[in-house]
C-alpha positions in Angstrom: 3.6 -37.8 3.1 1.7 -41.0 2.9 -1.2 -41.9 5.3 -1.7 -45.3 7.0 -4.0 -46.3 4.1 -1.2 -45.8 1.6 -2.7 -42.7 0.0 -1.2 -39.3 0.0 -2.1 -37.0 2.9 -3.8 -33.7 2.4 -1.5 -30.7 3.1 -3.5 -29.7 6.1 -2.8 -33.1 7.7 1.0 -32.9 7.4 3.1 -31.6 10.2 5.5 -29.1 8.6 9.1 -28.3 9.8 11.3 -25.5 8.7 14.3 -27.8 8.7 14.6 -31.6 9.1 16.7 -31.1 12.3 14.1 -28.8 14.0 12.4 -30.1 17.1 9.4 -27.8 16.9 7.1 -27.8 13.8 6.0 -24.6 12.1 2.8 -23.3 13.7 -0.2 -23.8 11.5 -2.2 -20.9 10.2 -5.0 -21.7 12.6 -2.8 -21.1 15.6 -1.4 -17.8 14.3 -3.7 -14.9 15.2 -2.1 -12.1 13.2 -4.7 -9.8 11.6 -4.6 -9.5 7.8 -4.0 -6.0 6.5 -7.0 -4.6 4.6 -4.9 -4.2 1.5 -4.3 -7.9 1.2 -7.9 -8.8 2.2 -9.2 -6.8 -0.8 -11.0 -4.3 1.3 -10.8 -0.5 0.7 -8.4 1.2 3.0 -9.9 3.4 5.7 -9.7 7.2 5.4 -6.5 8.6 6.9 -6.7 10.9 9.9 -4.5 13.9 9.5 -4.5 16.6 12.1 -7.9 15.5 13.4 -9.6 15.7 9.9 -10.5 12.8 7.7 -9.1 12.6 4.2 -9.9 10.2 1.5 -7.1 7.8 0.4 -8.3 8.1 -3.2 -5.6 9.5 -5.5 -6.4 13.0 -6.7 -7.0 13.7 -10.3 -3.9 15.1 -12.1 -4.0 18.7 -13.0 -4.5 19.9 -16.6 -0.9 21.2 -16.6 0.4 17.7 -16.0 -2.0 16.1 -18.5 -1.1 18.5 -21.3 1.6 16.9 -23.4 3.0 20.2 -24.7 2.6 21.9 -21.3 1.0 25.0 -22.9 -2.3 25.0 -21.1 -3.7 28.5 -20.8 -3.2 30.2 -17.4 -6.8 31.4 -17.3 
């Protein structure tokens, strides 16, 4: 898209359509008010509430039985 001065327009200045035959343009990101999930925002996820208690969402450390390649860890 070229502006009136003959130079290319910035992407924020262009009216975008999903299809050339569409009557309505695609809504700009400034008009859409959808909240961004914390995972995509780079924030740590909140603790999960399970049966009224809070639990960390951190993955638990694997047990020695799983880490042992021969699976011969002593049972004591």
